[in-house]
N, C-alpha and C positions, 0 to 999 in steps of 0.2 A: 823597146821591149814591151810585150803585152802586159797590160794591167789586169785584164779579165779574160777568162776563157769560157766558151760555151762547149760543153762536152756531154757525151752520152757514154754509158758503160753497161757492161754485163758482168754481174757478180756471181761467181760459183765457188764451191768449197774445195775444189781440187785443181792443181796446176794442169794436169793432163786433160781435164775436161775443158778448161779454158783454151788450151792449145788446139784441141779438136774443133771447138767452135770457131776459132780463128781460121783454121784450115778450111772449114766449110764456107766461110765468108770469102776467103782468098780465092777459092776455086769457083766462086759464083753460084754455089749450090743454095746458099741462104743469104738473106738480107740481114744486116746487123740489127736493125730495129725489130724485125720479126723474131730473131733469136732472143733478143732481150725480153720480149713479151712472153716467149715460151719457156726460157731457161733461167733467167736471172733470179737470184735470191733476194734482190733489192726491190722494195716497193716501186722504185722508179721504172722497173721493167714494164709495168702496165702502160707507161708512156713511151715505150720503145727505148727505155734506158736514159731518157733525157733528164739531165741534172740542171739544165738551164745555165745561166751565167754565174761564175764565182771568181773571187779574187784570191790572192795568196793568203794563206793562213786559215782557210775555210775547210780544207780537206786533209785527210791523212797525208803526211809528208811524201811517201813514195808515190802516191796517186797524184798529188799536186805537181811534183817534179815532172812526171811523165806527161801529164796533161799539158803543161806549159811548153814542154820540149817538142811535142809532136807538131808536124806540119798540118795545115788545114786539110781535113778529109782523111788523114792518116789514122790507122788503127794500130794500137800498141800490141806488143807481145804481152803475155800475162804479167801483171804487176801485183805483188803480194802486199797486203796490208793486214791489220788485225782482224778485218772483216772477211777475208778470203782472197780470192784471185780475181782481178778485174781485167777485162779488155776495155780499153778506153778509145773512143772515137772523138777526135777533135772536130767540132763543127765550125767554130770561128774563134777569133780573138779580137780584142780591141784594147 
């Protein structure tokens, strides 16, 4: 079982906006990192949404659960936390 995850995310305030961004990525119209730079409400957006490595207990619970559950390279459906709606991309795990 992974102890740490390296993830990127895009944070927006509406579920529908997150769904729309996911669709653009899925259809190959946009790159995840570029959308993070353009659309994310999180300061990490400037770095393409990169949150670096984190262990359990460091992120909001719904975010953490999804980040650890994803396969490497997979992008989540919108995940709601107290901060808004996240698209999470799992980069790696260890």
